[in-house]
C-alpha positions, -999 to +999 in steps of 0.1 A: +072-137-489+051-147-518+076-162-542+113-153-542+112-134-576+088-107-571+071-104-538+040-083-543+042-046-527+015-029-546-023-038-549-045-015-571-082-015-567-105-009-598-142-010-601-157-040-617-183-022-636-159+003-654-139-021-677-119+007-693-106+015-656-097-022-651-079-021-683-058+008-674-050-007-639-037-037-655-011-015-673-003+007-644+025-011-630+007-027-598+017-062-588-017-073-583-050-058-595-080-060-576-113-058-592-141-045-568-175-059-570-184-045-535-182-008-523-170+007-557-201-007-575-237+007-572-263-018-564-278-013-600-244-021-616-237-053-596-248-077-623-229-058-652-198-056-631-199-095-626-206-102-663-177-078-671-152-093-648-162-129-659-155-119-695-121-104-682-110-135-663-119-159-691-083-157-703-051-152-684-042-115-674-009-097-677-007-091-638-025-113-613-060-104-607-080-108-575-117-100-570-133-086-541-168-100-540-196-089-521-201-100-482-204-137-478-234-133-456-251-110-482-274-121-512-248-117-541-217-135-530-227-169-538-234-161-575-202-142-576-180-169-563-196-197-585-193-174-615-157-167-611-141-197-595-121-216-619-118-190-646-082-188-660-075-153-652-086-155-613-057-153-589-076-148-557-108-140-540-109-112-515-137-117-490-151-086-473-163-083-437-152-117-425-159-123-387-151-161-385-139-192-402-172-205-411-174-179-439-143-196-453-159-231-456-189-215-470-169-199-499-148-228-504-181-251-509-195-226-535-161-224-554-155-262-552-183-269-572-165-256-602-131-269-595-103-262-571-110-233-544-089-203-553-068-185-529-088-166-504-079-133-488-104-126-459-107-088-450-108-079-412-132-049-411-148-051-377-141-054-340-155-091-343-134-100-373-103-086-356-109-107-326-112-137-345-079-129-366-061-159-361-090-182-363-097-167-397-060-170-409-058-205-400-094-214-409-090-230-442-061-243-464-071-220-492-065-189-472-034-171-487-033-139-466-051-114-445-060-079-452-073-051-431-104-029-440-096+003-422-123+024-432-151+004-418-126-003-385-122+034-380-160+040-380-167+012-356-139+017-332-143+054-332-106+058-341-098+094-350-063+092-364-037+067-376-022+062-343-053+046-332-050+018-357-016+006-345-032-021-322-054-035-350-027-035-376-003-053-352-031-078-345-033-087-382+003-089-385+007-114-357-023-135-366-010-138-402+026-148-392+011-174-366-007-191-392+022-191-416+010-165-438+030-135-454+025-103-435-005-084-445-004-053-470-015-020-453-050-008-464-058+020-488-050+056-481-079+076-491-065+110-501-049+103-536-035+138-539-017+137-505+014+117-515+037+130-488+010+118-464+010+086-480+047+080-476+044+089-439+015+064-434+035+038-453+065+043-430+041+038-399+028+007-415+062-009-423+074-001-387+045-024-375+055-052-398+029-046-427+044-052-461+032-034-492-002-015-496-033-016-515-038+017-536-069+033-552-051+054-579-021+045-600-003+076-588+001+061-553+019+030-567+055+045-568+053+060-533+042+025-519+069+008-538+096+032-525+084+030-489+083-008-485+115-013-506+146-021-481+173+006-481+209-001-491+219-003-454+191-027-447+203-048-479+236-048-464+228-058-430+208-087-445+238-098-466+258-098-433+233-120-415+232-145-444+270-147-446+274-153-409+246-179-411+263-198-438+296-197-418+282-213-387+263-246-382+241-230-354+234-195-339+261-169-346+269-134-335+279-106-358+311-086-350+288-056-337+271-081-313+240-089-332+227-123-325+218-145-356+193-173-353+169-190-378+143-163-373+167-136-380+179-155-411+145-158-424+139-122-419+172-113-439+160-137-465+127-117-468+147-084-471+167-095-499+137-110-518+121-075-517+153-059-526+157-083-557+126-063-572+151-037-583+182-054-595 
């Protein structure tokens, strides 16, 4: 998990050309705010969105801020990366429509001209990107995590319902973990009024190994937080695993027959780190 004290579970999008909405997002209780310069901003508002975001990030922010720039292959990303990289308030760059590791090196070159390369979060939004998931996840030292862009994936793959995303989600989870990264967060749930549907969808995502979720409205945050927070039974089971591991030098078995090895112990530690968000 990303930091033992408060692993992130909620990632709230806000449009970069609406500073008042970004300001509200920073107070909404999300673990990370994602300022969007891409899909949420009309073409004639792109320059203003970049200026407003650069002004915001000139100082440190109360919660971490990531910025989703425009597509690396397009005409805007280079200017955006060069303008934002190195600003005190930037916690990460989210890179849409990544299809291979070459895009990571390109962004790193742009960012490195102004200082250290910020953490990079490539988005897998196409069949080609999904096929290259591990190469992308392991393609640059600055990659801090993967994310899925499920709206574009649904359109390209012809997926009609959530069940059709199971393989894509599993592929992203496996690629991230194989590269030593935290499990990806789940993509946004587009109906901000359907909180019951959001909760059901989160349970599906959690069962596939996803951890946390992006949101497009503050009202979704509490539902996401509850869905991905370990239950009391899960916390108790994790505590038993760590106690058994501490008592044995190698692999151990619990009284109920469950086997405890280093991988199981690591999972138990992640569970307790998430539970510690609510002391």
